N, C-alpha and C positions, 0 to 999 in steps of 0.2 A: 788227249794223252793222259795216261794214269798219273795221278799226283805223285805216286811213289817214284816213277821214272823221272819226272821233272825235278823232284827233290834230289835224286841221285845225280842228275846232270848239273844242277846248280852247285852241289857240293864239289863235284869234279872240277868245274870251271873256277871255283873260288879257292880251292885248297891244293890242287895237284900241280906239280911242275909240268910245263909243256907250252904249246903254242897253238894258234888257230890257222888252219890251212885255208886260204882263200881260193876256192875253185869256182868262182862265180863270174868269169868273163862272159859277157853277153853282147848281143847286137854287134856294134861296131868293133869291139875289141876281140871278137872271136877269130876273124881272119888273121890278125896279128899273132894271137896265141898259137894258132895252128901253124903259121909260118915259122915261128920260133921252134916249134916241135918237128919241123921238117915236112909239113904237109902243105903243098902249094895250092893256090886258089884254083888251079886247073883240075884239082881232085874232086871238086863238087860243082854241080850246075844249078843248085837252088839252095834256099835257106835250110830246108829240111835235111838235105844231104850234109850241109855244113855242120848242123847241130848234131847229126848222127856221128860225124867224124870227131867232133870235140867230146862227145860223150864216150866214144871209144878211148880217147886219151885219158879222160877223167876216170873211167872204169879201170884202166891199166894202173893208174896211180892208186886208187882206193883199194884195189885187190892185191897190190904188192905186199909181200910180207913186211916190208919196211914201214908201211903205213898202218899204224894201229894206235890205240889209246894210251899206250905207255908213254909216248912222247908228244902225241897230238891230242889236244883237249877237244877241239871242235873243227868242223869244216863248214865253210859258207858255200851254199849251192845257189845256182841260178834256177828260176822257176822251171825252165825246160828240163833241167836235170832232175828236179823233184818229180816231174811227170814221167820219168823213165826208170827202168829197173837196173840193178846191178846184181848179177848172178841170180836172176829170177825173183828178186825182192825189191820193193820200192826203195829208191836210193837212200832216202833219209833213214828208213828202218834198217837197211843194210849197215849203214855207218854205225848206228848205236848198237844194234843187236849182234852184229858180227865183229865189229872193230872197237866198240866202246868209245866211239868218237861222237861228240855232241853235234847234232845237225842244226845249222842256221840257214836262213833263206834271205837272199837279196830281194828286197821288195820295191826299190825305187824304179822309176820308169825312165831314168836318164836325167840329163841336165838341161836347164833353160839356157838361153844366151846370156853372156856376161853382162851384168849391170852392177854399178857401184863396186866394181872390183871383185865380184863373186859370181858364181853360177849356182842359183837355187835349184832345187829338185823340181822336175815337172810334176803337175798334178797327178794324184793317184786315185782316180774315182773308183777303181775296183779293189781298193785295199782291204775292205772288210771281208770280201769274198776270198781274197788271197790268204788272209790271216786264218779264216775258217778252214781253208784247205791245208794250210801249214799245221794247224792243230790236229787235223784228222790224220796227218802223216807222221805225227810224233816229233814235229820240229820244236826246238827249245826257244830259239830266238830269231831275230831278223837283223838285217843290215841295210843301211841306206846312206848314200854318199852325196855330199855337196862339195864344191871346190872354191877355195879362197885364192885369188890371184894377186890381190893387193892388200896393203894394210889400211883398209878403208873401214872405219868404225861402223858406219851405217850398214854397209854390206855384211860385215861379219856378224853384227847383231841380228840382221835379218836371217842369215843362214842358221844361226844357233836357235833363234825363236822358231823357225820352221821345223828344224830337227826335233825340238822338244815337243812341239805341238803334235807332230805325227807320232813321236815316241809315246806320248800319253795314249793315243788311240791304240797303239800296239800293246802297251801295258794293260789297257782295259780288256784286250782280247786274251790276256793270260800269257803273253810272250815277252821275252826280254829283248829290248831293242839295242842294237849296236848303233850308236850315234856317230856318224863319220863326217866331220867337217874337215876335209883334207886341205892342208896348206900346200899349194904347189911348191915343189922344191926349187923351182926357178923364180919364185916370187922375189922381186928386187929388194924388198924390205921384209924378209921372212921373219926375223926375230921380232920386229915390231908387230907384224900380223899375229904372231904366236902370243904375244903379250895381250893383245886385244881379244884374241880367241879365249885364252884362259880366263880372263875377267868375265867374259860373256857366259862361258860354260859354268863357272862357279856360281854366278848369279842365278842361272836356271836350275842348277842342282839344288841350291838352297831353298827353292820353292817347292820341291817335291815332298810328298808325304813319306814317312818312314818306310812304308811298304813298297814304294815305287823304286825299284832297282834297275839301273841301266848300265850298259857298257859304253866305253868311248873308244873309237878308233881314230888315232891321231898320227900325223906326220912326225917322224923322228925330229925332235926339236934342235935348234942351234945351241941352246944352253943345256948342258947335262942335267938330268933330274928336274927339268923345268915343270913337268906336270905332276910333281909329287903331291901337291894339294888335291889334285883330282884323284890320284891313285888312293889317297887316304880318306877321301870323302865317304861318309857312311852310305850314300845312295849309289855308290859305284861298285859294281861287281868286279870289274877288271878294266884296266886300260891296255889296249892293244895297239901295236904300231903297224902302219903300212910301210911298204918298202919305197913306194913313191917314185920309182925310176932309178933309185940307187942300185948298184950291183949287189949281189948277195953278200959278198965280203964286206963291202962298205956298210950295208944295212946292218949286218951282224955286229960289226965293230961299234957303230953308233948305238945300237940297241943295248950292247953290253955295258955301255956307260950310263944307261937309264935304269936304275934299280926299280924293280917291281913292275916294269913295263914288259909285256911279252909280244912276240911277233904275231902278225896276221898278214903274212906275205902271200902274194899271188905270183907275179912274174919271177920274183927272186926264189920262190920255192921250186919252180919248174925249169929254172935256168940250167941248160946243159942236157935236159932230157930230149930224146929224139925217137921218132917213130921207127927209125932205121936200126936202133940198138936191139941187140938180143935181149931176152928177158933178164939174163944174168947181168948184162951191162946196165940195163935200165934200172934194175933193183939196186945195184951197187951205187949208181949215181944218185938215186933218190934217197937211199939210206945215208949217204954222205951229206946230202943237202939237209935232210931232216935233223941229223945229229948236230950239224953246225948251228942251225936255227934254234934247236932245243937248248944247246949250251948257252947261246947268247940270251935266251929268254929266262935263264935261271939266275941271272945276276940280281 
């Protein structure tokens, strides 16, 4: 991608008000996303048909007049979406060129089984090839998710170490990684897990070179403004919040209590949207959702 475009994207993410739309449900989460949208599993007979249906949903969102770069900084795509077009243009290029929305790509391959109270990411042997494809499609950054289920120091340190190890590979390819160690909102000792996580994150951030800039995607914390040290860290471009299963209203309320943190909501963004709605109804519902998340992200 042209250095000029990447510089414009970085400036937008760092300085403009707004949030990041997470449109990257994949694999096992796609049937649930379609179900919430009102498309039952009987509507497809194989994986290809399923992904075509979810792409239709994402295309409807991205082409809506409510969806643009005035309130939305970026959008996270699944690789299958990157390989498809929106209105005759590769999805990532459509987002930036038509909507001024910065494209990100989900690069992880899912989660390993739980050990030491966490789920690490599965190996990503094809990552370099995927990053090369992302660069060729004008993608700005990436996202990868691990999950923390317990306040287990060994497990949390392993999650953060793995995230930063892969993050450095992504940085070396010229992309900005979104590091996402999600704390499960049902974690029985969530505040304690968050304290261990912040300690591990700051330790890894302090080891980066001045030129190595990352983003963090974190669960909305139990203590307001808990991640302020991360937000203000010189190696952090932006700290974004996942909705994590909270309703949109609850997620927006919690987010508004965390200054400098912005949304990167997935299910909470699409809550209430339906395949059965007319375009006017759909666009009005999406506009309302975007405005609520935008305002919560401005605090």
